[in-house]
BASE-61329 format. One record per residue: x, y, z of N, C-alpha, C in turn; residue in one letter. Coordinates in steps of 0.001 Angstrom, whole numbers, plus 500000, padded with zeros to 6 digits. Example, Ala and Ser with C-alpha at 12.3 -4.5 7.8 and 13.67 -1.06 7.14 Angstrom:
<recs>
513190494310507800512300495500507800513200496700507800a
512850497750507080513670498940507140512900500030507870s
</recs>
This chain:
<recs>
797408599707159034797692600379160428799338600080160616m
800015601165161089801442601126161457801656600056162474d
802858599376162327803192598221163143804431598652163991l
804364597961165189805691598237166090806615596994165790i
807831597362165565808798596355165127809003595488166391s
809119594100166045809505593144167245810723593451167903k
811530594200167333812839594593168052812740595749168994h
811502596338168982811306597452170067811269596950171324n
811976597761172220812049597315173676810628597237174370i
809673597950173865808326598018174513807834596670174570v
808227595640173793807841594216173987808537593562175112h
809707593913175447810591593330176396810342593854177830r
810157595123177901810146595717179336808895596359179510y
808491596528180715807197597427180987807510598157182388e
806498599097182610806471599762183883807864600516184097k
808349600317185299809640601136185763810874600873184872r
810948599541184485812118599159183595812067599807182316k
810788599884181728810711600642180431810850602166180583l
810388602752181658810551604093181825812023604418182068l
812820603560182846814166603768183044814993603697181709i
814599602764180796815195602635179572814845603910178663a
813761604292178617813451605682178034814278606795178492v
814282606812179922815011607845180420816563607903180196n
817099606714179978818531606485179654818742607077178178c
817867606779177296818188607379175888817987608895176029v
816866609334176641816688610769176744817874611345177487a
818473610734178436819549611262179212820823611319178321g
821059610339177437822047610332176435822060611551175547l
820879611917174984820690613035174206821020614311174975a
820559614339176339820784615555177081822310615596177452i
822930614395177667824439614342177878825123615095176800f
824725614865175519825419615542174424825294617022174528f
824006617437174942823812618953175161824630619550176076f
824958618814177312825771619228178343827115619283177996g
827608618212177204829083618141176737829314619250175786y
828354619587174802828571620622173797828810621951174570d
827988622229175663828150623466176196829457623576177029q
829727622480177783830926622528178702832241622575177858g
832049622049176640833346621923175876833996623223175622m
833133624164175299833800625449174930834565626218175965m
834273625857177265835142626440178324836451626103178122g
836929624844177697838272624522177509838915624863176183s
837928624815175181838357625268173887838747626745173814v
837991627513174404838315629074174490839638629345175013n
840200628579175917841501628922176414842614628124175826v
842396627448174771843408626699173981844343627646173321s
845641627525173444846579628345172760846428628303171229i
846531627126170579846394627077169234844906627680168694d
843956627366169395842624627796169088842497629335169137y
842892629880170167842575631309170340843641632232169709g
844917631822169630845908632657169176846283632438167707a
846131631258167219846698630908165916845514630611164767y
844468629933165276843343629687164489842268630702164440v
841758631017165410840631632078165518841161633464165705m
842428633527166196843073634746166234842425635995166943k
841755635678168117841050636582168883841899637055170071y
843168636467170151844056636886171367845441636597170937g
846365636937172038847686636552171944848187635860173020h
849435635254172965849926634286174084850740635237175013i
850348635078176291851143635792177399852051634652177977d
853380634708177515854377633736177955854978634186179207k
854692635260179754855320635726181075854559635232182316e
853302634751182065852563634143183111853236632842183597a
852608632363184712853073631004185331853094629934184475n
852156629976183410851873629031182255851341629794181177a
851791629365179908851324630224178800849875630079178780p
849310631300178359847935631396178251847541632519177224q
846280632328176834845703633359175710845096634416176447v
845582635540176014844979636911176469844102637430175331v
842854637505175763841762637945174606841954639410174292v
842234639642172960842212640968172379840838641507171803d
840197640427171168838931640782170533837831639899171237n
837368640499172336836311639841173022834921639605172277s
834794640474171204833547640439170443833655639253169573l
834725638927168988834903637779168215834810636584168993l
835432636415170205835345635173171032833927635010171515q
833291636077172011831858635802172321830975635532171199g
831383636204170018830464635744168702830474634376168395g
831754633730168399831904632434168020831136631505168851i
831078631848170195830437631025171208828951631191171013v
828456632411170903827097632720170850826329632408169550s
827053632312168392826337631958167176825732630641167401v
826320629744168116825738628387168462824338628422168809y
823902629522169681822494629584170071821734630174169049y
822303630937167974821336631127166811821029629866166141l
821834628985166149821569627656165573820498626851166326g
820729626894167647819699626178168478818319626799168327t
818282628042168116817005628710167961816380628144166509l
817219628138165410816574627680164269816297626263164463v
817147625432165101816874624016165315815624623734166065g
815460624409167109814276624230167920812998624415167222c
812958625493166433811748625776165639811520624644164584l
812503624394163869812479623308162933812046622026163616l
812729621610164671812428620303165342811106620292165770g
810531621403166417809303621456166919808141621097165833g
808462621919164713807529621802163526807495620347162914w
808678619764162766808706618444162217808238617346163252i
808487617740164486808122616717165556806656616456165596g
805911617476165283804470617342165208804029616503164047e
804769616376163119804431615793161849804944614346161807k
806156614047162038806778612683162012807094611913163181i
806851612706164356807020612013165595808280612367166360g
808296612019167621809581612325168496810739611548168146r
810599610284167853811747609454167609812559609833166420i
811922610049165302812495610509164087813156611851164194k
812707612685165012813395613970165050814635613858165945v
814612612851166980815812612662167773816865612249166800m
816484611177166061817557610654164992818147611767164117a
817224612602163626817664613614162594818495614683163357l
818181614917164691819053615916165454820399615388165656g
820404614049165937821724613251166220822688613425164774a
822026613124163619822703613326162389823219614676162182v
822404615533162384822717617093162108823883617398163168w
823756616863164361824877617261165295826146616664164878g
826268615484164354827472614759163784828098615715162789v
827359616103161722827750617067160749828466618374161310v
827744618818162274828263620123163086829498620022163698g
829588618789164432830919618473165290832038618169164244a
831658617567163109832806617396162135833456618612161546s
832434619388161229832891620808160732833615621651161777l
833247621501163022834009622242164094835364621836164202q
835441620383164164836727619679164367837713620079163385t
837236620237162160838171620569160990838237622086160583s
837730622869161610837680624437161292839144624961161195a
839414625914160145840735626391159979840708628004160050m
839555628571160380839452630098160515838224630373161276n
838183631646161650836916632124162276835545631924161597p
835660632208160354834398632070159458833931630770159511d
834782629753159166834651628327159252833881627932160475w
834601628344161609834200627982162971832729628492163143m
832432629771162755831132630384163015830073629548162303i
830316629160161045829309628370160335829150626993160911c
830250626388161340830168625107162027829429625154163330a
829572626123164036828834626323165287827350626459165071r
827063627213163982825646627444163664825070626099163214l
825670625227162550825114623925162165825019623070163370v
825971623098164061826009622187165274824790622575166298n
824633623894166401823441624331167146822200623982166626g
821867623872165334820614623386164729820406621989165211i
821315621135165248821252619769165655820909619675167269g
821507620526167948821246620655169466819975621195169673t
819409622142168869818144622730168924817065621602168857g
817128620719167782816298619566167583816111618833168684m
817188618434169263817183617513170476816633618181171696l
816947619367171795816472620082172976815020620184173080n
814396620287171937813041620543171869812199619325172009v
812776618186171473811954617020171278812212616062172596i
813381616152173074813696615097174078812821615302175367v
812727616606175998811929616673177125810437616388176880p
810034616641175574808559616315175313808492614829175295v
809359614013174789809284612590174668809202612011176053w
810036612688176978810184612166178383808945612352179057a
808380613569179033807231613958179855805965613195179309t
805898612947178131804633612281177379804641610818177769e
805876610256178217805923608832178444805764608579180017t
806185609654180831806326609452182334804969609599182997a
804831609105184072803621609329184901803612610794185370s
802453611332185599802314612749186167802953612969187489h
803041611632188376803524611828189568805021611872189673t
805613611406188551807138611359188507807708611996187392s
807116612954186683807655613679185638808794614476185894r
808857615074187104809894615933187656811211615066187808g
810878613960188522812092613090188851812798612564187611q
811956612145186723812729611527185543813583612696184704f
812873613753184550813560614835183910814767615368184723v
814729615421185958815822615661186812816999614768186677a
816697613503186516817629612557186367818371612827184960i
817680613156183916818179613452182611819103614547182810e
818868615476183584819680616662183635820878616374184581f
820805615347185407822117614961186014823019614449185021t
822578613703184017823281613312182812823914614484182030l
823027615593182022823254616720181186824669617270181816n
824717617429183176825787618098183869827020616973183897i
826621615789183824827792614814183686828508615077182426f
827723615482181239828320615796179893829164617089180184g
828766618046181060829633619205181191831035618787181859v
830813617979182864831938617456183584832962616744182657v
832531615749181903833292615049180931834036615989179966v
833360617130179450833784617919178537834899618678179127a
834741619100180440835735620091181182836949619243181364y
836816618144182042837964617304182272838847616733181128w
838030616318180138838723615830178951839524616941178429l
838974618309178273839682619422177814840892619716178632g
840664619646179989841822619853180872842964619000180725f
842500617629180602843599616548180199844356616844178896g
843697617103177838844244617443176510845176618732176710c
844938619656177642845735620839177628847090620660177820s
847534619459178487848983619215178675849657618520177573f
848953618310176391849542617757175219850454618866174578v
851710618554174327852674619472173879852612620894174551n
852523620760175855852536622005176641851410622965176310d
850303622434175757849188623034175581849203623804174041g
850153623551173204850413624141172005849767623471170922y
849563622177171085848990621298170042847597621525169608s
847276621409168323845889621491167969844965620457168519p
845563619424168779844891618206169477844150618649170856f
844653619713171379844155620279172699842675620735172535v
842275621244171447840938621541171124840168620868170041w
840936620272169147840120619459168097839632618148168694r
840464617420169505839862616102169943838653616354170841f
838584617221171829837359617423172581836127617778171788p
836270618513170664835163618778169823834757617522169036i
835702616737168643835305615490167892834715614427168794a
835088614420170134834572613554171042833078613384171074f
832407614475170925830983614545170939830159613583169899q
830951613234168821830427612544167804830080611131168278i
830837610565169250830646609342169728829224609042170348i
828806609844171304827369609665171793826253609950170860p
826578610876169950825564611167168821825314609989167844l
826457609366167543826228608085166704825582606930167373l
825970606892168834825285605873169557823806606174169723f
823331607323169938822065607857170025821356607556168682l
821908607852167686821179607460166306820997605913166165f
821946605221166558821833603764166388820862602993167271a
820566603600168467819491602808169383818212603446169513i
818028604876169012816791605346169313815597604703168536v
815947603963167556814865603294166593814201602150167256w
814955601651168392814430600487169171813650601001170358f
813232602282170390812374602682171563811160603152171013f
810004603064171987808649603344171605808460604910171413p
807606605124170466807160606517170164806235606901171331e
806124608292171346805354608911172471803782608519172258s
803111607808173170801700607401173017800810608635172731p
801130609728173278800282611041173065800365611573171630r
801588611422171149801668611736169736801014610768168865w
801008609418169056800373608438168340798848608682168375l
798263609064169471796831609325169514796616610587168743v
797386611521168680797255612762167979797094612487166365k
797916611573165965797946611179164470796932610066164204v
796291609530165139795277608499164897795721607019165107g
796811606875165445797413605480165639797092605016167129r
795841604900167327795419604709168711795688603300169211e
795768602216168503796023600872168928797402600773169374a
798390601517168690799743601500168965799833602219170455e
799216603431170458799193604195171653798844603554172962a
797698602748172650797124602033173915798129601022174375r
798630600239173342799602599243173722800849599723174487y
801428600836173913802624601429174641802287601920175925i
801126602612176069800831603202177268800507602055178272l
799875600967177849799800599845178760800986599307179343g
801989599190178399803298598670178764803967599702179755r
803774601001179437804406601913180439803876601959181793l
802764601653181879802013601759183246801920600215183796r
801983599290182965801962597839183429800594597171183050g
800702595959182984799486595199182635798577594983183893e
799419595085185149798521595102186307797758596306186653d
798055597363185823797413598714185949796619599022184736e
796023597987184145795458598217182786794221599203182950y
793597599269184071792464600055184259792841601606184172g
793947601840184943794524603260185096795068603729183659l
795760602742183071796348602956181682795208603222180725a
794161602600180771792956602638179898792332604097180055e
792157604482181514791650605759181697792431606864181228a
793636606729181359794640607626180868794573607826179453e
794569606766178684794311606771177243793230607400176818f
791987607157177444790852607806177075790899609398177440q
791499609814178393791622611250178702792576611812177655d
793573611191177204794377611654176181793590611765174856i
792845610804174509792087610941173281791007611996173354r
790345612125174486789367613204174595789938614573174458n
790957614744175196791611616090175057792202616387173701v
792722615420173153793270615519171797792173615993170767a
791005615474170957789923615776169968789487617193170420e
789340617432171628788822618781172043789759619816171399l
791198619568171551792084620630171092792198620793169657e
791796619612168834791725619819167469790656620808167067k
789553620717167858788318621685167461788621623168167949k
789377623188169134789396624598169617790691625265169191s
791797624435168649793084625169168166793147625013166709g
792444625959165967792535625891164584793869626651164130k
794379627503164906795509628241164465796703627892165275y
797475626916164780798534626259165576799948626663165005n
800013627559164058801307627849163632802210628574164612s
803413628627164362804320629343165323803889630759165500y
803451631448164232803095632884164401801793633089165123f
800704632005164908799579632260165724799807632072167052h
800590631137167483800900630941168940801665632163169559m
802548632648168937803180633816169413802286635104169402f
801510635186168293800461636417168146799279636271169099w
799021635109169529797793634898170241797768635660171501d
798881636162172027798865637055173248798260638341173148v
798164638838171901797649640145171552796176640230171561f
795541641330171797794139641477171714793362640867170344p
792222640577170371791549640073169273791474641185168116k
791329642479168454791371643517167464792755643608166652f
793704643072167325795071643022166574795240641728165905m
794451640892165948794535639514165259794855638396166271g
794902638791167460795423637707168559794215637003169079g
794352636236170187793255635550170767792600634370170098g
793479633905169125792764632951168257792684631528168800t
793362631243169976793284629973170622792263629949171655s
791392631009171871790320630806172845790774630673174195g
790113629763174992790574629502176426791728628692176568k
792350628268175474793561627626175521794848628548175821l
794665629934175436795638630905175812797008630419175503h
797256630046174268798651629558173834799581630800173905l
799151632011173493800205633146173666800728633327174949g
799820633312175871800275633377177358801380632425177725r
801058631054177307801992630119177768803253630202176891r
803224630775175754804439630931174955805425631993175673v
804740633076176135805562634241176732806126633572178053q
805343632849178842805792632291180126807003631389179866l
807010630521178924808143629736178691809478630430178136v
809253631407177237810357632174176674811123633013177852i
810254633514178715810985634381179659811426633640180862w
810929632428181023811473631541182119812937631101181726l
813050630796180476814361630487180013815342631633179858q
814897632751179603815795633931179516816309634182180975i
815364634156181934815705634282183301816767633407183761l
816535632203183243817489630990183733819022631390183370q
819238631953182243820531632462181820821042633613182663e
820051634640182732820545635856183468820752635790184956w
820318634606185459820592634619186972822105634077187198i
822887633891186089824313633711186258824962632368185777g
824172631478185472824865630099185051825666630224183849i
825331630964182836826033631059181610827427631533181892a
827452632527182794828796633033183047829663632199183978g
829063631516184932829883630643185743830330629391184838v
829492628904184133829804627606183230830982627850182182t
830749628956181501831648629139180258832702629954180665i
832706630839181641833779631652181868834235631483183354y
834125630297183777834652629803185180836136630100185439a
836920629905184469838306630093184594838670631555184860n
837934632412184012838115633820184294837584634217185750d
836540633794186159836019633953187536837006633618188496i
837719632547188492838551632052189485840005632897189284f
840238633272188075841471634153187979841166635453188655n
840017636061188485839712637387189216839665637140190725q
839470635909191258839560635710192637840888635494193130a
841942635630192210843339635651192749843976634371192575g
843494633467191772844192632048191686845109632048190311y
845954631196190214846898631103189042846031630419188016s
846545630447186672845812629923185625845582628439185771v
846520627686186231846465626175186361845532625987187539f
845647626618188677844713626394189827843306626764189388k
843167627860188672841724628381188282840949627196187451s
841765626579186633841169625542185805840753624248186354r
841692623739187424841111622644188223840089622908189227w
840104624111189835839030624448190662837698624534189881i
837672625087188738836520625057187809836075623726187541a
836966622796187403836624621397187165835906620754188348g
836390620876189499835868620541190780834366621224190883i
834283622479190452832965623096190603831882622376189801n
832418621767188626831465621239187681831045619875188325d
832022619182189078831446617947189642830563618129190850v
830769619236191576829718619559192653828396619874191918f
828548620599190763827300620935190006826532619542189605y
827197618566189187826580617318188743825834616778190003m
826556616593191108825981616060192228824843616744192896f
824907618095192696823759618937193135822499618659192490s
822545618134191119821429617953190329820455616811190989t
821179615943191876820529614798192468819415615317193481l
819685616476193961818717617072194990817316617253194298i
817416617569192945816079617907192288815405616447192056a
816146615468191913815482614195191676814690613766192776v
815002614202194071814167613817195279813290614912195763f
813428616063195202812572617218195796811747617799194867t
811916617772193566811050618440192420809635618118192565l
809375616746192699808047616325192660807382616447194139d
808055616702195048807520616901196486807281618424196712r
808293619160196386808074620687196532807343621382195531l
807385620863194416806701621652193306807700622451192531g
807154622976191300808060623890190579808375625120191152r
807219625749191590807385627226192128808325627273193259r
808022626461194398808899626510195534810374626169195207v
810621625220194291811950624919193853812682626124193258t
811923627002192509812471628176191959812740629181192904l
811847629307193883812022630396194900813316630157195747y
813426628881196245814600628674197174815977628723196371w
815807628341195064816992628496194299817605629964194035g
816580630837193824816740632341193626817480632785194929c
816959632461196166817461633020197382818886632504197520v
819299631235197386820656630716197419821413631330196473v
821058631312195091821936631816194012822110633518194238m
821051634070194525821274635555194608822209635980195747g
822026635411196983823131635691198081824400635269197653i
824676634070197014825916633723196488826485634658195504s
825846635193194558826380636058193651826823637305194231m
826084637967195080826388639177195660827755638932196587f
827765637928197267828937637728198012830231637333197250l
829971636618196245831060636153195334831615637436194679a
830765638273194345831174639598193688831999640502194815g
831589640393196032832177641275196984833524640702197363g
833737639417197615834924638842197831835896638829196786f
835458638826195531836285638987194354836850640520194442s
836084641414194706836629642850194761837677642971195841r
837361642359196999838254642478198114839609641863197835l
839460640668196997840673639938196648841629640720195824a
841007641570194893841761642459194076842404643779194770q
841520644198195710842012645363196528842988645120197591d
842989643891198063843997643542199054844862642276198729n
845904642534197881846773641423197347847303640613198471p
847556641253199624848142640465200791847186639457201215d
845854639640201089844882638705201569844098638079200273k
844631638146199239843931637654198046843638636119198193a
844410635328198880844239634036199083843019633658199770a
842789634308200890841639634188201751840397634709201191q
840418635893200640839237636389199984838878635661198675y
840009635288197926839682634555196760839042633142197015g
839531632464198103838847631154198464837432631509198997a
837133632617199659835602632869199972834806633001198806a
835427633931197765834648634041196413834384632812195697g
835370631857195739835277630701195045834180629800195764a
834204629771197057833300628987197800831852629364197399a
831554630724197357830189631219197021829858630799195539f
830849630736194638830706630372193352830262628838193358t
830786627994194200830364626800194366829015626451194787f
828627627421195798827265627366196365826273627780195355i
826612628852194511825692629187193481825559628074192522f
826542627351192031826312626341191085825524625146191649t
825761624948192790825031623779193508823502624211193591a
823354625480194037821823625923193988821205625821192683g
821990626224191603821383626200190256821013624842189758f
821884623759190148821859622436189755820718621734190411g
820402622185191595819256621658192469817903622210192016a
817712623429191304816642624167191243816459624488189717t
817015625598189270816777626216187994817264625445186856w
818224624600186999818594623768185950817511622942185089l
816661622433185915815764621412185478814348622111185086t
813773622998186104812422623381185929812075624274184585v
813045625061184131812676625802182952812729624970181702p
813345623710181769813207622661180684811970621751180948w
811546621609182080810414620668182310809079621395182157l
809062622628182564807732623397182453807251623493181195y
808095623899180122807365624012178739806997622656178217p
807554621544178529807252620273178209805937619797178720a
805506620605179952804369620042180674803159620877180190e
803147622111179985802018623071179982801295623185178696i
801861622824177622801232623016176405800292621818175976f
799206622190175171798373621036174654799031620118173846p
798376618972173664799061617825172920799261618327171433l
798193618989170895798380619289169483799610620267169114q
800135620985170149801313621702169828802259621688170836v
802416620513171599803477620377172627804800620415172048r
805167620037171033806608620124170470806750621531170085a
805870622056169362806063623512169013806114624374170191k
805327624138171276805313624905172511806655624796173117g
807238623530173262808554623430173872809629624088173057n
809411624287171674810222624817170911810377626342171232a
809314627006171694809389628343172167810120628437173420w
810068627465174311811016627535175371812606627465174992g
812771626656173989814204626625173406814533627907172776v
813675628471172184813836629910171681814232630926172848v
813538630852173889813932631709175067815277631355175507g
815609629947175662817066629553176068818047630107175069w
817696630021173823818642630468172857818866631975172843s
817834632736172953818008634074173180818698634483174474i
818318633932175512819108634102176682820537633820176794g
820925632687176271822179632191176283823114632990175245n
822442633201174002823255633941173058823485635551173591g
822467635940174092822544637321174756823601637525175762w
823554636533176704824489636608177853825949636295177356t
826136635262176635827441634862176117828022635890175294v
827322636634174533827825637655173611828237638950174513l
827464639192175670827874640257176363828829639963177484l
828967638753177911829799638433179103831166638821179073l
831827638676177743833243639064177754833364640498177922p
832522641311177349832686642784177541832208643141178942t
831270642408179542830929642814180995832073642457181860m
832696641212181742833756640987182646834961642022182440f
835158642424181267836360643188180975835967644649181417k
834688645089181451834512646575181767834084646720183288n
833205645719183648832626646057185114833129645006186086i
834150643966185549834724643099186292833734642303187238s
834031642327188636833116641643189580831808642113189690e
831606643402189242830110643780189287829153643101188410k
829714642253187575828852641370186700828163640420187801t
828751640002188787828134639133189738826894639812190341f
826858641216190595825955641909191122824635642002190163y
825056642016188946823928641950187901823182640591188042v
823949639570188125823270638222188369822406638059189630f
823079638610190668822227638642191929821152639538191889g
821032640434191169819769641239190999818655640619190290a
819235639767189179818225639050188276817579637992189132c
818328637322190128817797636339190981816632637029191839n
816971638115192361815902638815193231814752639201192458a
814890639596191292813680639937190329812833638716190036i
813547637601189874812814636373189440811771635750190414s
812010636059191695811107635534192689809747636159192588i
809532637455192505808177637922192358807500637573191007p
808327637504190046807946637172188583807411635759188528i
807983634805189211807402633399189282806264633353190316v
806194634041191214805076634118192245803826634552191481w
803957635626190678802795636419190174802175635551188928a
803175635090188016802631634630186694802769633075186389f
803370632344187151803709630901186851802829629974187605y
801763629430187144800952628533188032801719627159188251p
801352626474189324802073625238189572801704624156188694e
802569623318188036802188622170187087802445620895187909s
803011620836189091803424619585189743802082618883190102n
802315617481190012801264616568190365799869616803189470q
800074617355188450798898617604187497799175616871186203r
798208616230185572798317615473184425798501616548183342t
799178616036182254799276616951180985798015617258180492l
796921616364180650795574616810180207794925617844181081e
795318618054182260794744618962183125795258620462182879e
796312620557182159797076621807181926796088622884181226m
795085622346180331794243623206179649793235623849180740d
792892623162181758792137623853182868792937624787183704l
794303624504183886795092625388184651795363626762183761l
795260626848182491795456628111181792794115628508181164f
792971628080181640791620628477181081791279629865181541a
791878630383182559791445631846183020792008632929182080a
791254633919181955791439634986181002792584635940181671d
792805635885182963793784636708183685795222635966183548s
796290636739183526797619636344183534798109635913185078w
797286636510186025797786636388187494797693634899187840w
798679634359188626798613633049189025797465632636189874n
796956633580190735795947633184191771794618633092191082w
794571633898189879793262633612189020793169632456188255d
794422631842187835794546630688187157794175629503188085a
794700629648189389794410628612190357792937628491190755e
792319629664190844791040629839191324790133629147190085r
790456629432188803789636628950187717789954627482187702t
791109626977187940791340625529187906790551624775188933f
790520625472189989789771624769191183788259624645190877a
787772625729190137786280625806189855785994624830188861r
786883624680187755786697623766186677786810622333187168l
787837622047188132787868620748188771786660620308189543k
786175621330190211784842621033190930783708620718190007e
783569621362188882782589621178187989782697619871187228e
783968619339187244784286618163186671785001617279187418n
784385616744188568784920616093189610785508614629189286p
784922614083188353785424612661187870786268612808186529d
787371613557186695788206613742185656788655612600184894l
789195611494185524789572610399184769788505609410184513v
787523609342185555786379608437185203785537609000184146q
785531610371183954784787610846182895785354610451181530a
786690610269181494787233609854180283786729608402179837a
786558607631180691786031606319180502784615606364179869q
783969607337180096782496607599179427782779608504178224r
784012608690177786784200609476176657783616610930176805h
783985611433177930783540612867178014784682613802178332q
784572615083178024785605615993177987786052616402179458s
787264616815179676787723617244180981787288618828181191v
786820619320180208786378620746180240785336621010179357v
784404621809179536783337622147178629783731622876177336s
782912622577176333783298623165175186783200624664175170g
782250625159176014782062626654176295783256627333176856t
783925626496178009785150627056178544786277627184177615e
786438626122176574787511626141175844787311626734174446m
786157627464174265785882628320173108785388627434171961g
784814626278172152784330625285171164782958625910170644l
782544625596169441781270626036169116780300625176169977p
779178625897170055778138625291171108777658623857170768s
777754623482169503777402622089169192778327621103169632g
779516621491170109780408620544170543780733620579172004r
779921619892172816779808620120174209780624619112174959k
781059619416176258782061618604176877781422617851178142g
782097618131179304781885617243180352780466617357181149s
779780618377180729778568618523181444777379617700180786r
777874616391180651776918615319180317776643615200178795g
777377615690177974777202615608176453778491615163175910m
778325614447174713779526613839174179780345614793173411s
781483614560173466782514615477172921782588615163171360l
782473614026170972782744613798169554781591613099168916v
781457613050167586780472612460166933780520610976167325p
779331610357167310779126608973167629778883608599168995g
778915609569169952778489609534171362779529608639172070g
779039607735172937779923606934173764780934605958172866e
781966605885173365782818604935172606783899605715171874g
784395605231170792785455605771170000784841607009169177s
785732607721168557785180608874167719784195608503166620p
784373607396166162783439606970165096782243606112165532d
782069606193166921780997605420167465781278603977167830g
782375603455167279782735602130167564783479601907168770s
783647600683169178784359600256170434785626599593170104d
786738600233170389788060599683169919788761599206171077d
788233598847172169788828598434173429789630597171173117n
789205596392172179789705594995171990790666595045170769n
791088596358170338791870596247169286793207595892169470e
793859594983168783795180594581169061796237595149168323k
797459595006168790798603595640168062799381594449167324i
799844594610166207800473593682165507801976593962165503t
802723592902165851804166592978165770804795592488164407v
805623593337163886806302592879162686807733592571162729k
</recs>
């Protein structure tokens, strides 16, 4: 039997202290993710980087301060966006490996890969070099992005999953803030002409990655993954520590539910490859529908498009091209840069709203009110930006109004859409494919980010402030999409998600109706686990008739007790 090291913090802390420790490590990984995104906002405007090394622009020395004027927006956008091709590859690789070797080892691997990528970027001498380095760095980021939310949700209680992930994304935006202000400070070195201006901010990300690699080994593995691979004694011990020795009964019931659903999913999900998960959405005569009542294909499509929508509601443009936005509003280069930095600080504090509201309002309501605030802000920001350009004598007033609505947009995003598209994929997939399922969410994020970042330079150049109207329209479209297709996951256990997606219909109201019916037919969901019964019948989940579930029959061979008929409630964990 695998042993838990005596140095693992699971032996030292329990309950909230242990959860906070887990959340801090997850937050460190997410901090790197935010830093890596925010970093390019400063790097892109560096004189040495843009004019001399990457050569996508020239220096405008007639402006109030020397600045890079972009001549080749496709090259600039391509260097930024190739990173998201890397995250796409990394998330698929990380999801696949994460199902085999666990969450902790993938986090360590992602950190190492990120260090290699950051080192290559720091030493880049030409566009080809930088493009390859960005691709490598993206792979490491993709691994972390796919596994960290899964690890966090699999350790947190179902009543506080949203809060814990929201806290992690506060640290994510803290990474954006650190990246921006570090880049802003470095821009004064040698009047902005020094290579240090862009090479040091890129190299700085190596520090949190090395720290992450060093400490992650001392943290507990996901108890749900341990159950999946048959290491049940370790899983029971870790889950008991996470929930507390005074809550042993609840922890044991949760453990039994996890074990039952894991067994059920093994039998119902025979086709768990990335291809089968994606193709599952198609009809059976086309080779789809292989997951039965699990409906993995539907879940894949939902998480991909939720992440794509997240990028097209405007945050990619506001984060990466904030300086250009404030320039269009009539501000000088210097003023635009520090206003963009202040905007990032407001962005970070706005994420705290989600910490206190996400588990109270739910995922759907959070997305609704975010779209309303952000959509109105984008339309008004675009309008005032146009007025500032058409009325130079009032540019300061109109520019200030446009900037204010950009601030409101960013705050609205931080409080709503920043967290939910990352939390939702980590919640809704079955245990057997949770890492792979979350990988599909990162695929959507990579597509959405790469798509927008590649097009944004051209959009800002050709349609100027009308780009804001595109973002506003995407916010308006997102509301009915979420209402119609996305069931609520809040305050539901990860094991209940199979019930939530058991309906054959895509419509949310059908999903909720089926969920309510199955819950009524299985009233003792947790208590049933203690009798080793399924949370949903074998017939509902597409199991062979010989494998019956919660309607009074045993789910697994051996009847009551453990899968082999034995009682392992007294099994102890050994510390090495």
